[in-house]
Backbone as a printed PyTorch tensor [residue, N CA C, xyz], in Angstrom:
tensor([[[-135.1580,   30.1610,   55.9650],
         [-136.3520,   29.0260,   56.9900],
         [-135.5590,   28.0180,   57.1870]],

        [[-135.3900,   27.5220,   58.7280],
         [-134.4450,   26.1790,   59.0560],
         [-135.1800,   25.0640,   59.0130]],

        [[-134.6000,   23.9260,   58.0850],
         [-135.5070,   22.5260,   58.4840],
         [-135.1920,   21.6360,   59.2680]],

        [[-135.7860,   20.9080,   60.3140],
         [-135.2080,   19.8860,   60.8370],
         [-134.0160,   18.8380,   60.3930]],

        [[-133.8410,   19.0800,   59.4480],
         [-132.9710,   18.0140,   58.6310],
         [-131.7770,   18.5030,   58.7010]],

        [[-131.5120,   20.0480,   59.0100],
         [-130.3970,   20.7470,   59.7690],
         [-130.0880,   21.1750,   60.8150]],

        [[-131.0730,   20.7280,   61.8110],
         [-130.5870,   20.9340,   63.1010],
         [-129.7860,   19.6130,   63.1850]],

        [[-129.6070,   19.7860,   64.4630],
         [-128.7420,   18.5370,   65.1340],
         [-129.4950,   17.5750,   65.6810]],

        [[-129.5860,   16.3600,   65.4280],
         [-130.3480,   15.1250,   65.7720],
         [-130.6470,   15.0120,   67.3770]],

        [[-131.7690,   14.2690,   66.9050],
         [-132.4190,   14.1040,   68.5850],
         [-132.2000,   13.2540,   68.9320]],

        [[-131.7040,   13.1570,   70.0820],
         [-130.8730,   11.9450,   70.9560],
         [-132.4110,   11.1520,   71.3490]],

        [[-132.9630,   11.6840,   71.9050],
         [-134.2660,   10.9270,   72.4640],
         [-135.5700,   11.6270,   71.6500]],

        [[-135.8160,   11.4080,   70.4170],
         [-137.1030,   12.0990,   69.8820],
         [-138.4350,   12.3600,   70.7670]],

        [[-138.7130,   11.2290,   71.7780],
         [-139.7510,   11.4230,   72.4050],
         [-139.9850,   12.7300,   73.3260]],

        [[-138.6360,   13.2310,   73.4920],
         [-138.6980,   14.3350,   74.6250],
         [-138.5450,   15.6060,   73.4420]],

        [[-138.3250,   15.2180,   72.0840],
         [-138.9140,   17.0750,   71.3360],
         [-137.2560,   17.6690,   71.6230]],

        [[-137.2370,   18.5890,   70.5810],
         [-136.0250,   19.6110,   70.5400],
         [-136.0630,   20.3210,   71.4710]],

        [[-137.0420,   20.5460,   72.1180],
         [-137.2840,   21.8640,   73.2300],
         [-136.1560,   21.2740,   74.3510]],

        [[-136.4730,   20.1990,   75.1320],
         [-136.0540,   19.3320,   76.0290],
         [-134.9020,   19.2410,   75.7340]],

        [[-134.4490,   19.0070,   74.5340],
         [-132.3260,   18.6230,   73.8550],
         [-132.2270,   20.1390,   73.9740]],

        [[-132.2130,   21.0190,   73.4270],
         [-132.1960,   22.3510,   73.3820],
         [-131.5970,   23.2420,   75.0290]],

        [[-133.0440,   22.7240,   75.8630],
         [-132.3020,   23.2560,   77.5070],
         [-131.1970,   22.2280,   77.9080]],

        [[-131.0790,   21.0180,   77.5860],
         [-129.9660,   20.1480,   78.4260],
         [-128.7040,   20.8360,   77.5260]],

        [[-128.3270,   21.0080,   76.4000],
         [-127.8140,   22.0840,   75.7990],
         [-127.1440,   23.1550,   76.4480]],

        [[-127.9780,   24.1550,   77.1790],
         [-128.0020,   25.1270,   77.6870],
         [-127.2150,   24.6230,   79.0310]],

        [[-128.1900,   23.6740,   79.8100],
         [-127.5630,   23.3360,   81.0380],
         [-126.3270,   22.9100,   80.9790]],

        [[-125.3390,   22.2430,   79.7940],
         [-124.1010,   21.7830,   79.8090],
         [-123.2090,   23.1460,   79.6230]],

        [[-123.4110,   24.2140,   78.9130],
         [-122.8290,   25.2590,   78.7650],
         [-122.6750,   25.9720,   80.0680]],

        [[-123.6080,   25.5810,   81.6590],
         [-123.4520,   26.8490,   82.5320],
         [-122.3680,   26.7810,   82.8550]],

        [[-121.7610,   27.8580,   83.5880],
         [-120.0370,   27.7410,   84.0560],
         [-120.5040,   27.3360,   85.4420]],

        [[-121.3870,   27.3560,   86.3400],
         [-120.7930,   26.7140,   87.4190],
         [-121.5780,   25.6220,   87.6750]],

        [[-121.5500,   24.6610,   88.5990],
         [-122.1780,   23.4750,   89.0570],
         [-123.3800,   23.4520,   89.5310]],

        [[-123.5960,   24.3720,   90.7520],
         [-124.9740,   24.9260,   91.2970],
         [-125.5260,   25.2790,   90.4270]],

        [[-125.4210,   25.9020,   89.3870],
         [-126.5820,   26.3150,   88.2310],
         [-127.1860,   24.9270,   87.4810]],

        [[-126.0870,   24.5760,   87.1260],
         [-125.9020,   23.2470,   86.1850],
         [-127.1830,   22.3380,   87.1840]],

        [[-126.7510,   22.1160,   88.6920],
         [-127.7100,   21.4560,   89.2920],
         [-129.0430,   21.6740,   89.2920]],

        [[-129.1720,   22.8460,   89.5300],
         [-130.8780,   23.5530,   89.1710],
         [-131.3210,   23.8040,   88.0380]],

        [[-130.6320,   23.8130,   87.0560],
         [-131.4150,   23.7360,   85.7030],
         [-131.4370,   22.1270,   85.4270]],

        [[-130.6510,   21.1100,   85.8890],
         [-130.6870,   19.4690,   85.5220],
         [-132.1430,   19.1620,   85.8810]],

        [[-132.5470,   19.6660,   87.3160],
         [-133.8160,   19.3140,   88.1600],
         [-135.1100,   20.1330,   87.5140]],

        [[-134.7770,   21.1470,   87.1550],
         [-136.0280,   21.7130,   86.4740],
         [-136.3970,   20.8640,   85.1150]],

        [[-135.2080,   20.7590,   84.5790],
         [-135.3860,   19.8180,   83.0820],
         [-136.3000,   18.6390,   83.5680]],

        [[-135.5640,   18.0650,   84.5820],
         [-136.2710,   16.0940,   84.7630],
         [-137.5540,   16.7420,   84.9180]],

        [[-138.1460,   17.8350,   85.8770],
         [-139.5010,   18.2170,   85.9080],
         [-140.4050,   18.2490,   84.6400]],

        [[-140.1200,   18.8360,   83.8400],
         [-140.2880,   19.0410,   82.4850],
         [-140.7790,   17.7120,   81.8180]],

        [[-139.5330,   16.6750,   81.7640],
         [-139.5170,   15.5080,   81.0660],
         [-140.6210,   14.6590,   81.8120]],

        [[-140.9160,   14.8150,   83.0010],
         [-141.9720,   13.9420,   83.7730],
         [-143.3720,   14.4580,   83.3360]],

        [[-143.2140,   15.8430,   82.8080],
         [-144.6010,   15.9780,   82.5400],
         [-145.1470,   15.6090,   81.3140]],

        [[-143.6630,   15.6910,   80.3830],
         [-143.7890,   14.7560,   79.1610],
         [-144.5920,   13.3930,   78.4900]],

        [[-143.8920,   12.7660,   79.7130],
         [-144.2120,   11.3820,   79.7380],
         [-145.1220,   11.0020,   81.1710]],

        [[-145.9330,   11.4260,   81.0520],
         [-147.1340,   11.0650,   82.5150],
         [-147.1250,    9.8990,   82.8250]],

        [[-147.6550,    8.9520,   81.6840],
         [-148.1010,    7.8290,   82.0010],
         [-146.9670,    6.4850,   82.4100]],

        [[-145.8490,    7.1920,   82.2890],
         [-144.7110,    6.0930,   83.0220],
         [-144.6420,    6.3310,   84.3120]],

        [[-145.0040,    7.4770,   84.9020],
         [-145.0430,    7.7390,   86.4550],
         [-145.2290,    6.8770,   87.6380]],

        [[-146.0960,    5.5840,   87.0250],
         [-146.2800,    4.6210,   88.2790],
         [-145.3290,    3.5710,   88.2040]],

        [[-144.2610,    3.8290,   87.2100],
         [-143.1280,    2.6130,   87.1930],
         [-142.3850,    3.2530,   88.8470]],

        [[-141.7670,    1.8500,   89.0410],
         [-141.0020,    1.6920,   90.2740],
         [-139.8110,    2.7640,   90.1290]],

        [[-139.1010,    2.7970,   88.8230],
         [-137.8940,    3.6520,   88.8530],
         [-137.8780,    4.2910,   87.7740]],

        [[-139.0830,    4.9050,   87.8010],
         [-139.4930,    5.9480,   86.7610],
         [-138.2910,    6.9450,   87.2680]],

        [[-138.2860,    7.5730,   88.6950],
         [-137.0970,    8.6220,   88.3270],
         [-135.9490,    8.1100,   88.0140]],

        [[-135.1840,    7.2630,   88.2000],
         [-134.0590,    6.9160,   87.7650],
         [-133.8490,    6.7330,   86.3390]],

        [[-134.8460,    6.4270,   85.7550],
         [-135.0130,    6.3800,   83.7420],
         [-135.2060,    7.7060,   83.6260]],

        [[-135.4410,    8.8290,   84.5570],
         [-135.7490,   10.2860,   83.5540],
         [-134.4330,   10.6210,   83.9600]],

        [[-133.7520,   10.3280,   84.8330],
         [-132.3140,   11.0380,   85.3880],
         [-131.0020,   10.0460,   84.2320]],

        [[-131.5020,    9.1230,   83.7110],
         [-130.6130,    8.3360,   82.6440],
         [-131.2690,    9.0880,   81.4900]],

        [[-132.3520,    9.1890,   81.2350],
         [-132.6550,   10.1920,   80.0170],
         [-131.8380,   10.8930,   80.1370]],

        [[-132.2230,   11.9470,   81.0670],
         [-131.1330,   12.9840,   80.7360],
         [-129.7300,   13.2320,   80.6190]],

        [[-128.9690,   12.2210,   81.0850],
         [-127.7100,   11.9450,   81.0140],
         [-127.5050,   11.3860,   79.8590]],

        [[-128.1040,   10.7610,   78.8140],
         [-127.9130,   10.5020,   77.5700],
         [-128.1830,   11.4070,   76.7840]],

        [[-129.4840,   12.4170,   76.7720],
         [-129.4900,   13.4400,   76.3580],
         [-128.6080,   14.4260,   76.1800]],

        [[-127.6860,   14.7800,   77.1580],
         [-126.4270,   15.3000,   76.9720],
         [-125.4230,   14.7740,   76.5240]],

        [[-125.2060,   13.2620,   76.3470],
         [-124.4950,   12.6330,   75.8090],
         [-123.4720,   12.4270,   76.7270]],

        [[-123.8200,   12.4100,   77.9520],
         [-122.9940,   11.7690,   79.2680],
         [-121.9170,   13.5180,   79.1470]],

        [[-122.2810,   14.2520,   78.8540],
         [-121.2140,   15.3080,   78.9880],
         [-121.8880,   16.6440,   80.2470]],

        [[-123.1660,   16.1800,   80.9150],
         [-123.7010,   16.9960,   82.0080],
         [-122.9470,   16.8660,   83.5640]],

        [[-122.2450,   17.4210,   83.8680],
         [-121.3010,   17.4440,   84.8390],
         [-122.3440,   18.0500,   86.1890]],

        [[-122.8260,   17.0500,   86.6720],
         [-124.0790,   17.2310,   87.9720],
         [-123.5180,   16.5030,   88.7680]],

        [[-124.2490,   16.3650,   90.0540],
         [-124.5260,   15.4290,   91.3250],
         [-125.9330,   14.7700,   90.8630]],

        [[-125.6440,   13.4470,   90.3540],
         [-127.0340,   12.7360,   90.2730],
         [-127.4770,   12.3860,   91.2440]],

        [[-128.8400,   12.3360,   91.5270],
         [-129.4140,   12.0190,   92.4450],
         [-129.5450,   10.3800,   92.9780]],

        [[-129.6320,    9.9530,   91.3200],
         [-129.4710,    8.4520,   91.4040],
         [-128.2640,    7.8030,   90.7620]],

        [[-128.0080,    6.5810,   90.6340],
         [-127.0050,    5.8320,   89.8310],
         [-127.1090,    6.1040,   88.4280]],

        [[-126.3810,    6.4250,   87.8950],
         [-126.6190,    6.1860,   86.5140],
         [-125.8630,    5.2280,   85.4460]],

        [[-126.7290,    4.9000,   84.6150],
         [-125.6330,    3.8420,   83.8610],
         [-124.7960,    4.3640,   83.0290]],

        [[-123.6620,    3.8180,   82.7650],
         [-122.7060,    4.2910,   81.9470],
         [-123.0160,    4.2700,   80.6390]],

        [[-122.0900,    5.3410,   80.3930],
         [-122.3110,    5.5260,   78.6140],
         [-122.0010,    4.2270,   77.9530]],

        [[-121.0080,    3.4850,   78.2010],
         [-120.3540,    2.1570,   77.4520],
         [-121.3140,    1.0150,   77.6510]],

        [[-122.4490,    1.1580,   78.9080],
         [-123.4290,    0.1510,   78.6930],
         [-124.4190,    0.8870,   78.2010]],

        [[-124.6320,    1.4390,   78.4230],
         [-125.9380,    2.4370,   77.3040],
         [-126.0550,    1.9500,   76.1100]],

        [[-124.9380,    2.2520,   75.2550],
         [-124.7450,    2.1250,   74.4650],
         [-124.1040,    0.3360,   73.7490]],

        [[-123.8880,    0.1620,   74.7150],
         [-123.4050,   -1.5090,   74.6900],
         [-124.4670,   -2.3880,   73.7010]],

        [[-123.9900,   -2.7730,   72.8840],
         [-125.0260,   -3.8100,   72.0970],
         [-124.4080,   -4.9360,   72.4490]],

        [[-125.3030,   -6.4390,   72.1540],
         [-125.5030,   -7.6990,   72.5470],
         [-124.4700,   -8.3090,   71.3930]],

        [[-123.8340,   -9.5640,   71.5590],
         [-123.2340,  -10.0580,   70.4210],
         [-124.3170,  -10.9170,   69.2170]],

        [[-124.1550,  -10.2850,   68.6000],
         [-125.3750,  -11.0000,   67.6930],
         [-125.1990,  -12.3030,   67.2430]],

        [[-126.5740,  -13.1900,   67.5190],
         [-126.9010,  -14.5090,   67.5970],
         [-126.2530,  -15.4220,   66.5660]],

        [[-125.8590,  -16.6200,   66.9170],
         [-124.7940,  -17.1020,   65.5830],
         [-126.4820,  -17.8310,   64.7010]],

        [[-125.8700,  -17.6530,   63.1950],
         [-126.9030,  -18.4370,   62.5070],
         [-126.8320,  -19.4280,   62.5040]],

        [[-127.7920,  -20.4780,   62.3360],
         [-127.4290,  -21.9190,   62.2240],
         [-127.1970,  -22.4670,   60.8030]],

        [[-126.1030,  -22.9750,   60.6290],
         [-125.8180,  -23.3310,   59.3700],
         [-125.8750,  -24.3910,   59.0150]],

        [[-126.6640,  -25.3170,   59.5150],
         [-126.9730,  -26.6180,   59.6280],
         [-127.9530,  -26.5060,   58.0820]],

        [[-127.2610,  -27.7680,   57.0900],
         [-128.0990,  -28.0340,   55.9660],
         [-129.8100,  -28.4230,   56.2490]],

        [[-130.1370,  -28.3060,   55.8070],
         [-131.8090,  -28.9110,   55.7390],
         [-132.3470,  -29.4290,   54.2480]],

        [[-132.0930,  -30.5110,   54.2180],
         [-132.4740,  -31.2710,   53.0110],
         [-133.8820,  -30.9100,   51.7720]],

        [[-134.8180,  -31.0020,   52.7320],
         [-135.7210,  -30.0920,   52.4930],
         [-136.4480,  -28.8410,   52.9170]],

        [[-136.2960,  -28.0100,   52.5830],
         [-136.3930,  -26.8190,   53.1060],
         [-137.8150,  -26.8780,   53.6670]],

        [[-138.9200,  -27.0480,   52.7030],
         [-140.6180,  -27.0270,   53.2050],
         [-140.8340,  -27.8270,   54.1740]],

        [[-140.0680,  -28.7830,   54.9170],
         [-140.4520,  -29.6320,   55.8570],
         [-139.2630,  -29.0780,   57.1960]],

        [[-138.6400,  -28.5010,   56.5960],
         [-137.8980,  -27.8970,   57.9660],
         [-136.5060,  -28.6880,   59.0700]],

        [[-136.1490,  -28.6280,   59.7090],
         [-135.3220,  -29.0780,   60.7150],
         [-136.1590,  -30.0660,   61.7320]],

        [[-137.5630,  -29.3390,   62.1150],
         [-137.8010,  -30.3510,   63.4960],
         [-138.4430,  -31.8370,   62.5940]],

        [[-138.7790,  -31.7450,   61.1210],
         [-139.2990,  -33.0840,   60.5390],
         [-137.9880,  -34.2510,   60.6770]],

        [[-136.9790,  -33.4510,   59.9410],
         [-135.7540,  -34.4670,   60.0480],
         [-135.1700,  -34.5690,   61.3670]],

        [[-135.5390,  -34.0110,   62.4020],
         [-135.1150,  -34.1080,   63.8630],
         [-136.1410,  -35.1190,   64.4020]],

        [[-137.2020,  -35.2700,   64.0470],
         [-138.2220,  -36.1900,   64.7640],
         [-137.9530,  -37.5030,   64.1500]],

        [[-137.6990,  -37.7250,   62.6120],
         [-137.1280,  -38.7400,   61.9580],
         [-136.2860,  -39.7610,   62.3790]],

        [[-135.3820,  -38.6280,   62.6090],
         [-134.2200,  -39.0320,   63.1940],
         [-134.1660,  -40.2240,   64.7600]],

        [[-134.9070,  -39.4360,   65.4340],
         [-135.5600,  -40.0360,   66.6260],
         [-136.3140,  -41.0600,   66.4210]],

        [[-137.2340,  -41.2400,   65.3660],
         [-138.0140,  -42.4550,   65.3440],
         [-137.3170,  -43.2390,   65.0790]],

        [[-136.0850,  -43.1780,   64.5170],
         [-135.3160,  -44.6200,   64.0770],
         [-134.4980,  -45.1830,   65.2900]],

        [[-134.5970,  -44.2210,   66.3800],
         [-134.1720,  -44.9770,   67.6710],
         [-134.8390,  -45.5840,   68.2920]],

        [[-136.1060,  -45.2240,   68.2410],
         [-136.9420,  -46.2160,   68.7230],
         [-137.2980,  -47.4240,   68.2760]],

        [[-137.8480,  -49.0100,   69.2960],
         [-138.2530,  -49.7970,   69.1120],
         [-139.1110,  -49.8070,   68.0610]],

        [[-139.5980,  -50.9130,   67.2450],
         [-140.6530,  -51.1570,   66.5350],
         [-141.9500,  -51.1270,   67.4170]],

        [[-143.0860,  -50.4910,   67.3680],
         [-144.1210,  -50.9020,   68.3860],
         [-145.0000,  -49.3170,   68.3460]],

        [[-146.0050,  -49.2950,   69.3550],
         [-147.1140,  -48.3890,   69.1520],
         [-146.4940,  -46.8100,   69.0650]],

        [[-144.9060,  -46.3440,   70.2230],
         [-144.6980,  -45.5970,   70.3350],
         [-144.1580,  -44.7830,   68.7940]],

        [[-143.0370,  -45.5420,   68.3150],
         [-142.9710,  -45.2280,   67.0290],
         [-143.7230,  -45.2460,   66.0270]],

        [[-144.7590,  -46.1240,   65.8160],
         [-146.0170,  -45.9240,   64.7560],
         [-146.4280,  -44.8550,   64.9810]],

        [[-147.1290,  -44.3840,   66.2970],
         [-147.6800,  -42.8790,   66.7660],
         [-146.8140,  -41.7760,   66.3170]],

        [[-145.6000,  -41.9240,   66.7080],
         [-144.8000,  -41.0860,   66.3400],
         [-144.0880,  -40.3720,   63.7960]],

        [[-144.2060,  -41.4830,   64.2950],
         [-144.2140,  -41.5950,   62.2260],
         [-145.7260,  -41.2850,   61.8590]],

        [[-146.4340,  -41.3360,   62.3670],
         [-148.0670,  -40.9940,   61.8420],
         [-148.3340,  -39.3330,   62.2600]],

        [[-147.7480,  -38.9150,   63.3220],
         [-147.5730,  -37.5140,   63.5940],
         [-146.5110,  -36.9080,   62.7530]],

        [[-145.7440,  -37.3370,   62.4720],
         [-144.7490,  -36.5760,   61.7210],
         [-145.3170,  -36.6040,   60.0780]],

        [[-146.0370,  -37.4320,   59.6540],
         [-146.4190,  -38.0500,   58.5780],
         [-147.1560,  -36.9620,   58.0620]],

        [[-148.1810,  -36.9390,   59.0540],
         [-149.5060,  -35.6210,   58.8770],
         [-149.1800,  -34.0740,   58.6190]],

        [[-148.0830,  -34.2590,   59.5990],
         [-147.5480,  -32.8800,   59.5360],
         [-146.3800,  -32.3870,   58.2980]],

        [[-145.6460,  -33.3830,   57.9580],
         [-145.1470,  -33.2290,   56.2970],
         [-146.1530,  -33.1840,   55.4010]],

        [[-147.5580,  -33.4940,   55.4390],
         [-148.3760,  -33.2210,   54.4870],
         [-149.0050,  -31.8740,   54.6910]],

        [[-149.3770,  -31.5370,   55.6140],
         [-149.5520,  -29.9170,   56.2900],
         [-148.3040,  -29.0560,   55.5800]],

        [[-147.1560,  -29.5190,   55.9590],
         [-146.1020,  -28.9860,   55.1600],
         [-146.3430,  -28.6890,   53.5950]],

        [[-146.2540,  -30.0330,   52.8950],
         [-146.4920,  -29.9060,   51.5670],
         [-147.9280,  -29.0790,   51.0930]],

        [[-149.1260,  -29.2960,   51.5150],
         [-150.3860,  -28.5560,   51.6650],
         [-149.4920,  -26.7310,   51.3890]],

        [[-149.0130,  -26.4060,   52.7330],
         [-148.3200,  -24.8880,   52.3460],
         [-147.4700,  -24.5620,   51.3600]],

        [[-146.4990,  -25.4260,   51.2190],
         [-145.3680,  -24.9860,   50.5260],
         [-146.2990,  -24.9210,   48.7730]],

        [[-147.0080,  -26.0590,   48.2940],
         [-147.3690,  -26.1740,   46.8370],
         [-148.2700,  -27.5310,   47.2060]],

        [[-149.6680,  -26.7100,   46.6960],
         [-150.6640,  -27.4310,   47.1020],
         [-150.9230,  -28.5790,   45.9550]],

        [[-150.2200,  -28.4100,   44.9370],
         [-150.2370,  -29.5330,   43.6150],
         [-149.2510,  -30.5770,   43.9090]],

        [[-148.6040,  -30.5480,   44.9350],
         [-147.5780,  -31.4790,   44.9910],
         [-147.9920,  -32.4040,   46.4420]],

        [[-149.4520,  -31.9760,   47.1100],
         [-149.8640,  -33.0120,   48.0010],
         [-150.3240,  -34.5520,   47.6020]],

        [[-149.4790,  -35.0040,   47.7380],
         [-149.5110,  -36.6500,   47.2620],
         [-149.5260,  -37.4770,   48.3430]],

        [[-149.8060,  -38.5870,   48.8170],
         [-149.7240,  -39.0560,   50.2170],
         [-148.0230,  -40.1490,   49.5860]],

        [[-148.0760,  -40.5450,   48.2040],
         [-147.1600,  -41.1570,   48.1060],
         [-145.7020,  -40.3500,   48.3010]],

        [[-145.8980,  -39.1060,   48.1820],
         [-144.5510,  -38.3190,   48.2350],
         [-144.4550,  -37.9280,   49.5080]],

        [[-145.1720,  -38.3320,   50.4350],
         [-144.5750,  -38.1590,   51.6580],
         [-144.2580,  -39.4170,   51.9850]],

        [[-144.6240,  -40.5340,   51.9780],
         [-144.3050,  -41.9750,   52.1300],
         [-142.7190,  -42.0100,   51.4090]],

        [[-142.5610,  -41.4150,   50.6020],
         [-141.1500,  -41.6750,   49.8710],
         [-140.3910,  -40.9690,   50.1980]],

        [[-140.8650,  -39.9440,   51.2790],
         [-139.4850,  -38.9030,   51.4910],
         [-139.6090,  -39.5710,   52.9810]],

        [[-140.2640,  -40.1920,   53.5080],
         [-139.8130,  -40.6050,   54.9500],
         [-139.0750,  -41.8260,   54.6930]],

        [[-139.3060,  -42.2850,   53.7730],
         [-138.4370,  -43.6890,   53.3510],
         [-137.0410,  -43.2040,   53.0330]],

        [[-136.5370,  -42.0250,   52.2100],
         [-135.5480,  -41.3850,   52.1240],
         [-135.0650,  -40.4710,   53.3550]],

        [[-135.7280,  -40.3260,   53.8980],
         [-135.0310,  -39.3450,   55.4660],
         [-134.5810,  -40.6570,   56.2140]],

        [[-135.2250,  -41.4440,   56.6380],
         [-134.4810,  -42.8130,   57.4070],
         [-133.7470,  -43.4860,   56.6410]],

        [[-133.4880,  -43.4980,   55.4940],
         [-132.7730,  -44.3220,   54.7290],
         [-133.4120,  -45.6970,   54.3110]],

        [[-134.3850,  -45.8390,   54.5650],
         [-135.3220,  -47.2880,   54.0710],
         [-135.5810,  -48.0460,   55.5290]],

        [[-135.1690,  -47.1750,   56.7390],
         [-135.6900,  -47.8450,   58.2020],
         [-137.1020,  -47.5640,   58.1770]],

        [[-138.0190,  -46.6380,   58.2690],
         [-139.1060,  -46.7680,   58.4210],
         [-140.1890,  -46.3810,   56.6260]],

        [[-140.9300,  -47.3000,   56.9390],
         [-141.7250,  -47.2900,   55.6850],
         [-143.3390,  -46.9450,   56.1200]],

        [[-143.6900,  -46.1840,   55.4180],
         [-145.3090,  -45.5570,   55.8080],
         [-145.9450,  -46.2330,   54.5380]],

        [[-146.9830,  -46.9760,   55.7680],
         [-147.9540,  -47.8540,   55.0270],
         [-149.0400,  -47.0880,   54.6200]],

        [[-149.2080,  -46.4850,   53.3620],
         [-150.4660,  -46.4040,   52.7400],
         [-151.6000,  -46.6360,   52.8820]],

        [[-151.7360,  -48.0210,   53.3820],
         [-153.1400,  -48.9850,   53.1350],
         [-153.4980,  -48.8390,   54.8160]],

        [[-152.8000,  -48.4460,   55.7150],
         [-153.5510,  -48.5310,   57.2780],
         [-153.0590,  -47.0510,   57.3240]],

        [[-152.3390,  -45.9450,   56.9980],
         [-152.4180,  -44.9590,   57.3860],
         [-153.6050,  -43.9210,   56.6640]],

        [[-154.0180,  -43.2510,   57.8970],
         [-154.8780,  -42.0160,   57.3170],
         [-154.6080,  -41.1560,   58.0600]],

        [[-154.3670,  -40.0390,   56.8830],
         [-153.8450,  -38.9390,   57.0990],
         [-154.5730,  -37.7520,   57.6070]],

        [[-154.5630,  -37.1720,   58.3740],
         [-155.7480,  -36.0100,   58.9910],
         [-155.8880,  -35.1160,   57.7240]],

        [[-157.0730,  -34.5640,   57.8210],
         [-157.5500,  -33.6670,   56.8280],
         [-156.2000,  -32.0750,   56.8760]],

        [[-155.8470,  -31.3850,   55.9100],
         [-154.9360,  -30.4150,   55.9030],
         [-155.6270,  -29.4670,   55.2820]],

        [[-155.0160,  -28.0960,   55.5460],
         [-155.7530,  -26.8830,   54.5540],
         [-156.8960,  -26.1830,   55.4610]],

        [[-157.7020,  -25.4860,   54.7210],
         [-158.6510,  -24.6980,   55.2590],
         [-159.7260,  -25.3360,   55.5490]],

        [[-160.6080,  -25.2940,   56.6100],
         [-161.8460,  -26.0400,   56.6790],
         [-162.9360,  -25.8010,   55.6150]],

        [[-163.7800,  -26.7600,   55.3000],
         [-164.4910,  -26.4480,   54.1620],
         [-165.6320,  -25.4350,   54.7690]],

        [[-166.0990,  -24.8250,   54.1250],
         [-166.8420,  -23.3860,   53.5070],
         [-168.3440,  -23.7950,   54.8980]],

        [[-168.7650,  -25.0960,   53.9570],
         [-170.0340,  -25.8280,   55.0660],
         [-170.1050,  -26.1620,   56.1110]],

        [[-168.8870,  -26.3980,   56.6970],
         [-168.2790,  -26.4560,   58.0610],
         [-168.4030,  -25.4360,   58.9260]],

        [[-167.9860,  -24.5880,   58.3580],
         [-167.4120,  -23.1780,   59.4070],
         [-169.0840,  -22.7090,   59.8160]],

        [[-168.9270,  -22.1630,   61.1170],
         [-170.0340,  -21.6230,   61.4760],
         [-170.2700,  -20.0810,   60.7110]],

        [[-171.7960,  -20.2010,   60.9290],
         [-171.6820,  -18.6690,   60.2480],
         [-170.9800,  -17.2690,   60.5280]],

        [[-170.7990,  -17.5390,   61.7770],
         [-170.0740,  -16.2970,   62.2210],
         [-168.8250,  -16.1980,   61.6430]],

        [[-168.0910,  -17.0860,   61.2380],
         [-166.9050,  -17.4310,   60.4350],
         [-166.7690,  -17.0800,   59.4520]],

        [[-168.0220,  -17.2520,   58.2780],
         [-167.8730,  -16.6570,   57.2750],
         [-167.6310,  -15.7350,   56.9710]],

        [[-166.7970,  -15.2480,   56.1730],
         [-166.6370,  -13.6830,   55.7030],
         [-167.7500,  -13.1560,   54.5060]],

        [[-168.1240,  -12.0450,   54.8750],
         [-169.2350,  -11.6760,   54.1060],
         [-168.3520,  -10.5800,   53.2200]],

        [[-169.0970,  -10.8000,   51.8760],
         [-168.2680,  -10.0680,   50.8490],
         [-169.1630,   -8.7370,   50.6840]],

        [[-168.1720,   -7.7200,   50.5090],
         [-168.9120,   -6.3320,   50.1990],
         [-169.4110,   -6.3160,   48.9670]],

        [[-170.7010,   -5.7560,   48.5150],
         [-171.2430,   -5.5190,   47.2500],
         [-170.8630,   -3.9960,   47.1260]],

        [[-170.7070,   -3.2780,   46.3540],
         [-170.2980,   -2.0890,   45.4680],
         [-171.5340,   -1.9780,   44.3490]]])
């Protein structure tokens, strides 16, 4: 008995081994006319296997490109559409460079650092105070997500002062933090409350 693991690798599994075997047969045909006729028959079968994509504008071109790919670009015929070259089909985009910026406190992230750096450039006034208040609320939320035991208002104020080298100080007597975390069960609508299954 022959197992699938012993058979050749499927180039495009969505079409199955039957289509791949037919393509291999077409590649081995002696004359171009026979290969051409066989290729048209295979594309018709492929269209029946994937009928849900038939409404797409480039559907026929996609089928012929798939045929070329399954044959590993060895099928010598006159393609009725322009085929994507093998180099383009298997080309991989360059990997994105990973940012190597050092983040002082990972639980706050880079955006909190950037926002506080920007706040330092603003003149003292309402705009700066509003931005600092928003950043402080975000920092408190980040602390809640990171470690609920360290959710201390004084820690947020100290971190703001540390990030800005003492240029910005959060007045805890004036600043009121926004509520953080999950809403209270009593405030949730009845439909939102999860019902527990009893066994």
